[in-house]
C-alpha positions as CSV (number, residue, x, y, z in Angstrom):
1,M,0.0,0.0,0.0
2,I,1.2,3.5,-0.8
3,R,0.2,6.3,1.6
4,Y,-0.9,9.3,-0.5
5,I,-0.8,12.7,1.3
6,N,-2.1,15.8,-0.3
7,E,-1.2,19.4,0.0
8,K,-3.8,20.3,2.7
9,E,-2.8,17.3,4.8
10,V,0.9,18.2,4.5
11,A,0.1,21.7,5.7
12,Q,-1.7,20.3,8.7
13,I,1.4,18.3,9.7
14,L,4.4,20.4,8.8
15,A,5.5,23.3,11.0
16,M,8.6,25.4,10.5
17,P,10.5,24.9,13.7
18,K,10.3,21.1,13.2
19,T,11.3,21.4,9.6
20,V,14.4,23.4,10.5
21,E,15.4,20.5,12.8
22,L,14.8,18.0,10.0
23,V,16.8,19.9,7.4
24,E,19.6,20.4,9.8
25,A,19.6,16.7,10.5
26,S,19.6,15.9,6.8
27,L,22.6,18.1,6.1
28,K,24.5,16.8,9.1
29,A,23.9,13.2,8.1
30,R,25.2,13.9,4.6
31,A,28.3,15.7,5.9
32,E,29.0,12.7,8.2
33,G,28.6,10.2,5.3
34,R,25.3,8.9,6.6
35,A,23.2,10.1,3.7
36,I,23.5,10.4,0.0
37,D,22.3,13.2,-2.3
38,V,22.3,13.5,-6.1
39,P,22.3,16.9,-7.7
40,R,19.1,17.8,-9.5
41,V,18.8,16.5,-13.1
42,R,16.5,17.9,-15.7
43,A,14.8,16.6,-18.8
44,R,13.8,19.4,-21.2
45,A,11.0,19.1,-23.8
46,P,9.3,21.8,-25.9
47,S,6.3,21.7,-23.6
48,G,8.2,21.9,-20.3
49,T,10.9,20.5,-18.0
50,L,10.9,17.5,-15.7
51,H,13.1,18.1,-12.6
52,I,14.2,15.2,-10.3
53,L,16.1,15.4,-7.0
54,E,17.3,12.0,-5.7
55,A,18.6,11.0,-2.3
56,A,19.0,8.1,0.2
57,A,18.8,8.1,4.0
58,P,20.0,4.6,5.2
59,E,19.3,5.5,8.8
60,L,15.6,6.1,7.9
61,K,15.6,3.0,5.7
62,L,14.4,5.3,2.8
63,I,15.5,6.1,-0.7
64,G,13.6,8.3,-3.0
65,Y,13.2,11.4,-5.0
66,K,11.2,14.5,-5.6
67,A,9.9,15.0,-9.1
68,Y,8.2,18.0,-10.6
69,Y,7.2,19.1,-14.1
70,S,7.3,22.8,-15.0
71,N,5.0,23.8,-17.8
72,P,5.4,27.5,-18.7
73,G,2.2,29.4,-18.0
74,K,0.6,26.4,-16.3
75,G,2.7,26.1,-13.1
76,S,4.4,23.0,-11.6
77,R,3.2,19.9,-9.8
78,Y,5.5,18.5,-7.1
79,H,5.6,15.0,-5.5
80,V,8.0,13.3,-3.1
81,H,8.3,9.5,-3.6
82,L,9.6,7.5,-0.6
83,I,10.8,3.9,-1.1
84,D,11.4,1.5,1.8
85,T,14.9,0.1,1.4
86,D,14.2,-3.1,3.1
87,S,11.1,-4.1,1.1
88,G,11.8,-2.2,-2.0
89,N,8.2,-0.9,-2.0
90,L,7.1,2.6,-2.7
91,V,5.5,3.5,0.6
92,A,4.5,7.2,0.1
93,M,3.6,9.8,-2.5
94,I,3.5,13.2,-0.9
95,E,2.3,16.4,-2.7
96,A,5.2,18.7,-2.2
97,S,4.5,22.3,-3.2
98,F,4.0,23.4,0.4
99,L,6.6,20.9,1.6
100,G,9.2,22.4,-0.8
101,M,8.5,26.0,0.3
102,V,8.9,25.1,4.0
103,R,12.0,23.0,3.6
104,T,13.6,25.6,1.3
105,G,13.0,28.2,4.0
106,A,14.2,25.9,6.7
107,A,17.6,25.6,5.0
108,S,18.0,29.3,5.2
109,G,16.9,29.1,8.8
110,V,19.7,26.6,9.5
111,A,22.2,28.8,7.7
112,T,21.1,31.8,9.7
113,R,21.4,29.8,13.0
114,Y,25.1,29.0,12.2
115,M,26.2,32.1,10.2
116,A,24.2,35.2,11.4
117,R,25.0,37.2,14.5
118,E,23.4,35.8,17.6
119,D,21.7,39.1,18.3
120,A,20.3,39.5,14.7
121,A,16.9,41.3,15.0
122,I,16.2,43.0,11.7
123,V,15.6,41.3,8.4
124,G,15.6,42.7,4.9
125,M,13.5,40.9,2.3
126,I,14.1,41.2,-1.4
127,G,11.2,39.4,-2.9
128,A,7.7,38.9,-1.5
129,G,6.3,35.8,-3.3
130,K,5.2,32.4,-2.1
131,Q,8.8,31.3,-1.3
132,A,9.5,34.4,0.7
133,V,7.0,33.2,3.4
134,G,9.2,30.2,4.2
135,Q,12.4,32.3,4.1
136,L,11.1,34.8,6.7
137,E,9.4,32.3,8.9
138,A,12.5,30.2,9.1
139,V,14.8,33.1,10.1
140,C,12.2,34.0,12.8
141,A,12.4,30.4,14.1
142,V,16.1,30.7,14.9
143,R,16.5,34.4,15.8
144,K,14.4,36.9,17.8
145,I,13.4,39.1,14.9
146,R,11.5,42.3,15.7
147,H,11.4,44.2,12.4
148,V,11.3,43.3,8.7
149,K,11.8,45.5,5.7
150,V,10.4,44.3,2.4
151,F,10.9,45.2,-1.2
152,S,9.3,43.8,-4.3
153,R,8.5,45.4,-7.7
154,N,4.9,44.4,-7.1
155,A,3.6,46.8,-4.5
156,E,0.3,44.9,-4.0
157,R,2.2,41.7,-3.4
158,V,4.3,43.5,-0.7
159,R,1.2,44.8,1.0
160,G,-0.3,41.3,1.1
161,F,2.9,39.7,2.3
162,C,3.3,42.3,5.1
163,E,-0.2,41.8,6.3
164,T,0.1,38.0,6.2
165,M,3.4,37.8,8.0
166,N,2.5,40.4,10.6
167,A,-0.6,38.3,11.5
168,K,1.4,35.1,11.4
169,L,4.5,36.1,13.3
170,G,3.5,39.2,15.2
171,I,6.4,41.3,14.1
172,T,6.6,44.8,12.6
173,M,6.6,44.7,8.8
174,E,7.7,47.7,6.7
175,A,7.3,48.1,2.9
176,V,10.2,50.0,1.4
177,A,10.7,51.7,-1.9
178,T,14.0,50.1,-3.2
179,C,16.2,47.1,-2.8
180,A,18.8,49.3,-1.2
181,D,16.3,50.4,1.4
182,A,15.6,46.7,2.2
183,V,19.3,46.1,2.9
184,R,20.2,49.3,4.8
185,G,20.5,48.7,8.6
186,V,19.5,45.1,8.7
187,D,21.2,42.0,10.1
188,V,19.9,39.3,7.8
189,I,19.1,39.7,4.1
190,N,16.8,37.2,2.4
191,V,16.9,37.3,-1.4
192,I,14.3,35.2,-3.1
193,T,13.6,36.3,-6.6
194,K,13.8,34.9,-10.2
195,A,16.1,37.7,-11.3
196,S,18.6,37.3,-14.2
197,V,20.2,40.7,-13.4
198,P,21.5,41.3,-9.8
199,V,19.1,42.9,-7.3
200,L,21.6,42.9,-4.4
201,L,24.7,45.1,-4.9
202,G,27.9,45.0,-3.0
203,E,28.0,48.7,-2.4
204,W,24.9,48.4,-0.2
205,L,26.2,45.8,2.2
206,E,27.2,46.6,5.8
207,A,29.6,44.9,8.3
208,G,28.1,41.9,10.1
209,Q,25.3,41.1,7.7
210,H,24.3,37.6,6.7
211,I,22.7,36.9,3.3
212,N,20.5,34.0,2.4
213,A,20.3,33.8,-1.4
214,A,17.7,31.3,-2.3
215,G,16.1,32.3,-5.6
216,S,18.7,31.5,-8.2
217,N,18.7,27.8,-9.2
218,A,20.0,28.2,-12.8
219,L,23.3,29.4,-14.2
220,T,21.3,32.0,-16.2
221,R,20.0,33.6,-13.0
222,R,21.8,36.1,-10.8
223,E,20.6,37.8,-7.6
224,L,23.9,39.2,-6.3
225,D,26.5,41.1,-8.2
226,V,30.2,40.2,-8.2
227,A,31.0,43.0,-5.7
228,A,28.5,41.6,-3.2
229,I,30.0,38.2,-3.3
230,A,33.6,39.6,-3.1
231,R,32.6,41.4,0.1
232,C,31.6,38.2,1.8
233,T,34.2,36.6,4.0
234,R,32.4,33.3,4.1
235,V,30.5,31.9,1.1
236,V,28.7,28.6,1.8
237,V,26.5,26.4,-0.5
238,D,24.1,23.6,0.3
239,S,25.9,21.2,-2.1
240,R,29.0,21.8,-4.2
241,G,27.7,19.5,-6.9
242,T,24.4,21.4,-7.2
243,A,26.1,24.8,-7.0
244,R,28.3,23.8,-9.9
245,N,25.2,23.1,-12.0
246,E,22.9,25.9,-10.8
247,C,24.6,28.8,-9.0
248,G,24.5,31.7,-11.4
249,D,25.6,34.1,-8.6
250,L,29.0,32.4,-8.2
251,L,29.6,31.6,-11.9
252,P,31.3,34.9,-12.8
253,L,33.8,34.5,-9.9
254,V,34.5,30.9,-10.8
255,E,35.1,31.8,-14.4
256,S,37.5,34.6,-13.3
257,G,39.4,32.2,-11.1
258,K,38.4,33.9,-7.8
259,L,36.4,30.9,-6.6
260,D,36.7,27.2,-7.1
261,W,33.6,25.0,-7.2
262,D,35.4,22.1,-5.5
263,A,36.7,24.3,-2.6
264,L,33.3,25.8,-1.6
265,P,32.3,25.0,2.0
266,E,28.9,23.2,2.4
267,L,26.4,24.1,5.1
268,G,26.6,20.5,6.4
269,E,30.3,21.0,7.0
270,V,29.5,24.1,9.0
271,I,27.0,22.2,11.1
272,V,29.4,19.5,12.1
273,G,32.1,22.1,13.0
274,R,34.5,21.3,10.1
275,I,34.3,24.9,8.9
276,P,33.3,28.0,10.9
277,G,30.2,29.8,9.8
278,R,31.2,33.1,11.3
279,K,34.5,34.1,12.9
280,S,33.7,37.7,13.9
281,R,30.8,40.2,14.3
282,D,31.9,42.2,11.3
283,E,32.2,39.5,8.8
284,I,29.6,39.5,5.9
285,T,28.5,35.9,5.3
286,L,26.5,34.3,2.4
287,Y,24.5,31.1,2.0
288,E,23.7,30.1,-1.5
289,S,20.7,27.8,-1.4
290,H,19.5,25.6,-4.4
291,G,17.7,22.7,-2.8
292,M,18.6,19.1,-2.2
293,G,16.7,15.8,-2.4
294,I,18.0,14.7,1.0
295,Q,16.1,17.6,2.6
296,D,12.9,16.3,0.9
297,I,13.5,12.8,2.1
298,Y,14.0,13.7,5.8
299,T,11.1,16.1,5.7
300,G,8.9,13.6,3.8
301,H,9.7,10.9,6.3
302,H,8.4,13.1,9.2
303,V,5.2,13.9,7.2
304,L,4.7,10.1,6.6
305,E,5.3,9.1,10.2
306,V,2.8,11.7,11.5
307,A,0.3,10.8,8.8
308,R,0.5,7.2,9.9
309,Q,0.1,8.1,13.6
310,K,-2.9,10.3,13.0
311,N,-4.4,8.4,10.1
312,I,-4.0,11.2,7.7
313,G,-3.9,10.6,3.9
314,V,-5.3,7.6,1.9
315,D,-3.7,4.2,1.2
316,L,-3.7,3.4,-2.5
317,P,-4.3,-0.3,-3.3
318,V,-1.0,-0.8,-5.2
319,G,2.4,-2.1,-4.2
320,G,3.4,-4.8,-1.7
């Protein structure tokens, strides 16, 4: 039997603080050699693109993948597939749009926990779409945030985002006029856009800031300019293999010989203490997030376990 869990049911189960714990555990397991992650692969057709992220978590007795098909103008559909490594059976199919938003945000929460100043209290948001919700909620889960400045080119979207997050988190939300305004005087900067031209410039950055760059997952996209990255003392990625394939922000510096894909620190290495996340209050730190299948497996495992305990979802009459 395969347990099928839909979007509404996932939303009933999955909360941000727990997801931060799950994503941190997944990255730690991989850094310690207890989990396997395969960088995203894509099959492109004239009608759209199929994206697949594969991973294995032996300690959970699970192997699986997240697959989603992107059809321009028609959106995407996401599913996490979990396979029991003992039986070989597919045990769960989980609708994963909400799951993906939460676990993507959670990764930035983990990075903020290890790389931002302990007393970080002000966040700057560049981007106010669906994914921005998870980014802000995750930072608030690991730091005592009291004020948030938000910029997006869509003023109506900013208003809605500010109202929603004020009601959800109980913190002061401020709409600002420019990207530079969103960066000025903040401790943590969340950049979550689909920009192909940088929206965060190095000349705006201030000592001690931490940046979560989570919108660019293609070599043709760029959220930060070269000057911004050059000002960062510490640049950390979720996965070197994925960054090589998808990090448009870092590509110009790699091509100029200023960075090496193979030498980039991974967030899991910071978690296990192999590499420091921050050495001083004045350092500017950067986390480049692109998404990993192992994060989906650990998060999906939790969703499945709770669903079984609470009899959520439906069992499909297929499989062993």
